[in-house]
N, CA and C of each residue as an Amber inpcrd file, in Angstrom:
protein
   267
   2.2750000 154.1300000 104.9190000   3.4430000 153.3960000 104.4850000
   3.8880000 152.3960000 105.5590000   3.9550000 152.8470000 106.7800000
   4.3970000 151.9840000 107.8720000   3.3980000 150.8570000 108.1160000
   2.1140000 151.1780000 107.9440000   1.0960000 150.1430000 108.1360000
   1.1400000 149.1030000 107.0220000   1.5040000 149.5140000 105.8290000
   1.6370000 148.5740000 104.7190000   2.7760000 147.5860000 104.9890000
   3.8480000 148.0830000 105.5480000   4.9860000 147.2190000 105.8690000
   4.5860000 146.2220000 106.9520000   3.8670000 146.6930000 107.9850000
   3.4140000 145.7960000 109.0520000   2.4610000 144.7380000 108.4880000
   1.5720000 145.1830000 107.5930000   0.6280000 144.2570000 106.9760000
   1.3720000 143.2110000 106.1490000   2.3800000 143.6440000 105.4080000
   3.1740000 142.7210000 104.5800000   3.9260000 141.7210000 105.4580000
   4.4860000 142.1600000 106.5540000   5.1900000 141.2690000 107.4830000
   4.2250000 140.2410000 108.0600000   3.0280000 140.6750000 108.4330000
   2.0300000 139.7500000 108.9630000   1.6020000 138.7350000 107.9060000
   1.4810000 139.1930000 106.6720000   1.1030000 138.2960000 105.5900000
   2.1930000 137.2470000 105.3460000   3.4390000 137.6470000 105.4050000
   4.5570000 136.7080000 105.2330000   4.5890000 135.6950000 106.3780000
   4.3510000 136.1600000 107.5980000   4.3100000 135.2580000 108.7500000
   3.1770000 134.2490000 108.6080000   2.0150000 134.7260000 108.1480000
   0.8720000 133.8370000 107.9640000   1.1810000 132.7810000 106.9050000
   1.8060000 133.1940000 105.7970000   2.1460000 132.2500000 104.7440000
   3.1330000 131.2030000 105.2580000   4.0900000 131.6220000 106.0770000
   5.0630000 130.6790000 106.6450000   4.3670000 129.6840000 107.5840000
   3.4440000 130.1480000 108.3900000   2.7030000 129.2530000 109.2890000
   1.8630000 128.2670000 108.4830000   1.2570000 128.7370000 107.3910000
   0.4620000 127.8430000 106.5490000   1.3420000 126.7750000 105.9000000
   2.5430000 127.1380000 105.4540000   3.4570000 126.1630000 104.8630000
   3.8670000 125.1140000 105.8960000   4.1590000 125.5500000 107.1160000
   4.5140000 124.6010000 108.1800000   3.3450000 123.6790000 108.4990000
   2.1410000 124.2230000 108.4480000   0.9400000 123.4260000 108.7070000
   0.7650000 122.3520000 107.6270000   0.9910000 122.7150000 106.3870000
   0.8930000 121.7580000 105.2800000   1.9350000 120.6600000 105.4410000
   3.1740000 121.0170000 105.8130000   4.2240000 120.0160000 106.0250000
   3.8520000 119.0710000 107.1650000   3.2680000 119.6140000 108.2250000
   2.8710000 118.7740000 109.3580000   1.7630000 117.8080000 108.9480000
   0.8110000 118.2590000 108.1250000  -0.2590000 117.3780000 107.6510000
   0.3100000 116.2560000 106.7780000   1.2770000 116.5740000 105.9100000
   1.9040000 115.5540000 105.0720000   2.6400000 114.5370000 105.9400000
   3.2820000 115.0110000 106.9830000   4.0050000 114.1180000 107.8850000
   3.0440000 113.1660000 108.5960000   1.8630000 113.6340000 108.9240000
   0.8760000 112.7820000 109.5910000   0.3110000 111.7140000 108.6620000
   0.3520000 111.9480000 107.3620000  -0.1880000 110.9800000 106.4070000
   0.7480000 109.8070000 106.1570000   2.0230000 109.9290000 106.5440000
   2.9780000 108.8430000 106.3320000   2.6220000 107.6510000 107.1980000
   2.8820000 106.4490000 106.6240000   2.6010000 105.2150000 107.3570000
   3.6180000 105.0630000 108.4830000   3.1300000 104.7420000 109.6490000
   4.0010000 104.5530000 110.8030000   3.7490000 103.1630000 111.3790000
   4.8540000 102.4630000 111.6860000   4.7370000 101.1510000 112.3020000
   5.6220000 101.1310000 113.5450000   5.2660000 100.3080000 114.5180000
   6.0870000 100.2320000 115.7290000   7.4740000  99.6510000 115.4350000
   8.4170000 100.0000000 116.2560000   9.7840000  99.5250000 116.0800000
   9.8650000  98.0130000 116.1650000   9.0920000  97.4270000 117.0590000
   9.1370000  95.9750000 117.2140000   8.6800000  95.2790000 115.9270000
   7.6770000  95.8410000 115.2740000   7.1900000  95.2440000 114.0270000
   8.2260000  95.3910000 112.9170000   8.8760000  96.5330000 112.8240000
   9.8960000  96.7050000 111.7810000  11.0980000  95.8130000 112.0550000
  11.4700000  95.6410000 113.3190000  12.5750000  94.7380000 113.6560000
  12.2330000  93.3090000 113.2790000  11.0060000  92.9140000 113.5540000
  10.5700000  91.5590000 113.2050000  10.5940000  91.3430000 111.6990000
  10.2040000  92.3410000 110.9300000  10.2260000  92.1910000 109.4770000
  11.6610000  92.0990000 108.9560000  12.5970000  92.8160000 109.5730000
  14.0010000  92.7150000 109.1760000  14.5470000  91.3230000 109.5000000
  14.2130000  90.8060000 110.6770000  14.6660000  89.4720000 111.0680000
  14.1050000  88.4230000 110.1150000  12.8280000  88.5250000 109.7830000
  12.2140000  87.5710000 108.8480000  12.8780000  87.6330000 107.4790000
  13.1850000  88.8230000 107.0230000  13.8510000  88.9750000 105.7300000
  15.2120000  88.2830000 105.7450000  15.9650000  88.4890000 106.8230000
  17.2990000  87.8780000 106.9160000  17.2170000  86.3610000 106.9970000
  16.1840000  85.8390000 107.6120000  16.0460000  84.3920000 107.7160000
  15.5770000  83.7630000 106.4150000  14.7890000  84.4720000 105.6460000
  14.2250000  83.9230000 104.4190000  15.1550000  84.0560000 103.2190000
  15.9990000  85.0770000 103.1900000  16.8650000  85.3160000 102.0410000
  18.2730000  84.8050000 102.3310000  18.7870000  84.0240000 101.4140000
  20.0840000  83.3950000 101.5830000  21.1870000  84.3990000 101.2720000
  22.1740000  84.4510000 102.1610000  23.3490000  85.2810000 101.9470000
  24.5660000  84.3650000 101.9950000  25.1710000  84.1250000 100.8420000
  26.2850000  83.1940000 100.7650000  27.5610000  83.7590000 101.3700000
  27.5660000  85.0270000 101.7150000  28.7440000  85.6080000 102.3420000
  28.8320000  85.2630000 103.8190000  27.7900000  84.6530000 104.3640000
  27.7940000  84.2210000 105.7580000  27.6850000  82.6970000 105.7500000
  28.7940000  81.9900000 105.5790000  28.7250000  80.5320000 105.4350000
  28.3190000  79.8160000 106.7230000  28.3970000  80.4870000 107.8610000
  27.9870000  79.8560000 109.1080000  26.4860000  79.5710000 109.0820000
  25.7270000  80.4620000 108.4670000  24.2740000  80.3200000 108.4360000
  23.7880000  79.5200000 107.2370000  24.4740000  79.6350000 106.1080000
  23.9930000  79.0220000 104.8750000  25.0960000  78.1870000 104.2630000
  24.7130000  77.2000000 103.4860000  25.6790000  76.4000000 102.7540000
  26.1640000  77.1850000 101.5390000  27.2820000  76.7760000 101.0080000
  27.7760000  77.4120000  99.7940000  26.8420000  77.0880000  98.6350000
  26.7920000  77.9510000  97.6130000  25.9010000  77.6850000  96.4810000
  26.3370000  76.4250000  95.7330000  25.3950000  75.8340000  95.0500000
  25.6980000  74.6240000  94.2990000  26.6490000  74.9560000  93.1520000
  27.5160000  73.9970000  92.8490000  28.4960000  74.2240000  91.7950000
  27.8490000  74.0580000  90.4280000  28.2770000  74.8760000  89.4940000
  27.8180000  74.6920000  88.1220000  28.7070000  73.6570000  87.4490000
  28.4190000  73.3170000  86.2140000  29.1450000  72.2460000  85.5140000
  30.6240000  72.5620000  85.3550000  30.9550000  73.8190000  85.1020000
  32.3590000  74.1850000  84.9330000  33.1240000  73.9710000  86.2340000
  32.5360000  74.3750000  87.3450000  33.1990000  74.1940000  88.6340000
  33.3620000  72.7090000  88.9560000  32.3480000  71.9130000  88.6380000
  32.4470000  70.4710000  88.8550000  33.5930000  69.8890000  88.0270000
  33.7250000  70.3570000  86.8000000  34.7990000  69.8770000  85.9420000
  36.1590000  70.2580000  86.5110000  36.2830000  71.4750000  87.0030000
  37.5550000  71.9240000  87.5820000  37.9350000  71.0550000  88.7790000
  36.9760000  70.7360000  89.6260000  37.2520000  69.8790000  90.7800000
  37.6710000  68.4940000  90.3030000  36.9490000  67.9580000  89.3200000
  37.2830000  66.6410000  88.7690000  38.6930000  66.6390000  88.1860000
  39.0190000  67.6900000  87.4160000  40.3210000  67.7860000  86.7750000
  41.4380000  67.8630000  87.8180000  41.2250000  68.6360000  88.8650000
  42.2520000  68.7730000  89.9020000  42.4500000  67.4600000  90.6680000
  41.3620000  66.7650000  90.9950000  41.5090000  65.4980000  91.7080000
  42.1410000  64.4400000  90.8030000  41.8640000  64.4990000  89.5200000
  42.4490000  63.5580000  88.5760000  43.9530000  63.7630000  88.4820000
  44.3640000  65.0430000  88.4950000  45.7950000  65.3370000  88.4460000
  46.4960000  64.8080000  89.6920000  45.8290000  64.9400000  90.8340000
  46.4380000  64.4700000  92.0800000  46.5640000  62.9530000  92.1000000
  45.5840000  62.2600000  91.5120000  45.5990000  60.7990000  91.5050000
  46.6610000  60.2530000  90.5670000  46.9160000  60.9730000  89.4860000
  47.9040000  60.5070000  88.5160000  49.2920000  60.7010000  89.1000000
  50.0670000  59.6600000  89.0770000  51.4400000  59.7500000  89.5450000
  52.3330000  59.9400000  88.3400000  53.5240000  60.3610000  88.5840000
  54.4750000  60.5550000  87.5070000  54.8280000  59.1960000  86.9220000
  54.3440000  58.9130000  85.7070000  54.5590000  57.5860000  85.1400000
  55.9770000  57.3730000  84.6020000  56.7190000  58.3720000  84.5070000
  58.0640000  58.2290000  83.9640000  58.2580000  59.2030000  82.8240000
  58.9640000  58.7620000  81.8290000  59.2820000  59.6760000  80.7530000
  58.2250000  59.7180000  79.6550000  57.4720000  58.6660000  79.4650000
  56.5280000  58.6200000  78.3510000  55.1440000  58.2300000  78.8270000
  54.1340000  58.8140000  78.1860000  52.7590000  58.4840000  78.4890000
  52.0200000  58.2930000  77.1840000  51.3210000  57.1850000  77.0360000
  50.5180000  56.9390000  75.8430000  49.0720000  57.1670000  76.2090000
  48.4380000  58.0330000  75.4360000  47.0450000  58.3680000  75.7110000
  46.1620000  57.7670000  74.6770000
């Protein structure tokens, strides 16, 4: 009886070591790149992709037709002076 328990404990220990070995092998299969290369890829990504939230680096996006109209309408209102009481359109 006592030897069966010792045998079972050894079997459990062996199974645990085998599981750790499998995890270590999976970890070795993962692709690894140097830090300098990953930093360079991040820098390249930031330089190539436009982020409009950082206006110092990039220009604002081009206006669509509605925005152009709004700007035109606002400047037109500013140019128009109060003509008096009546306006003929």
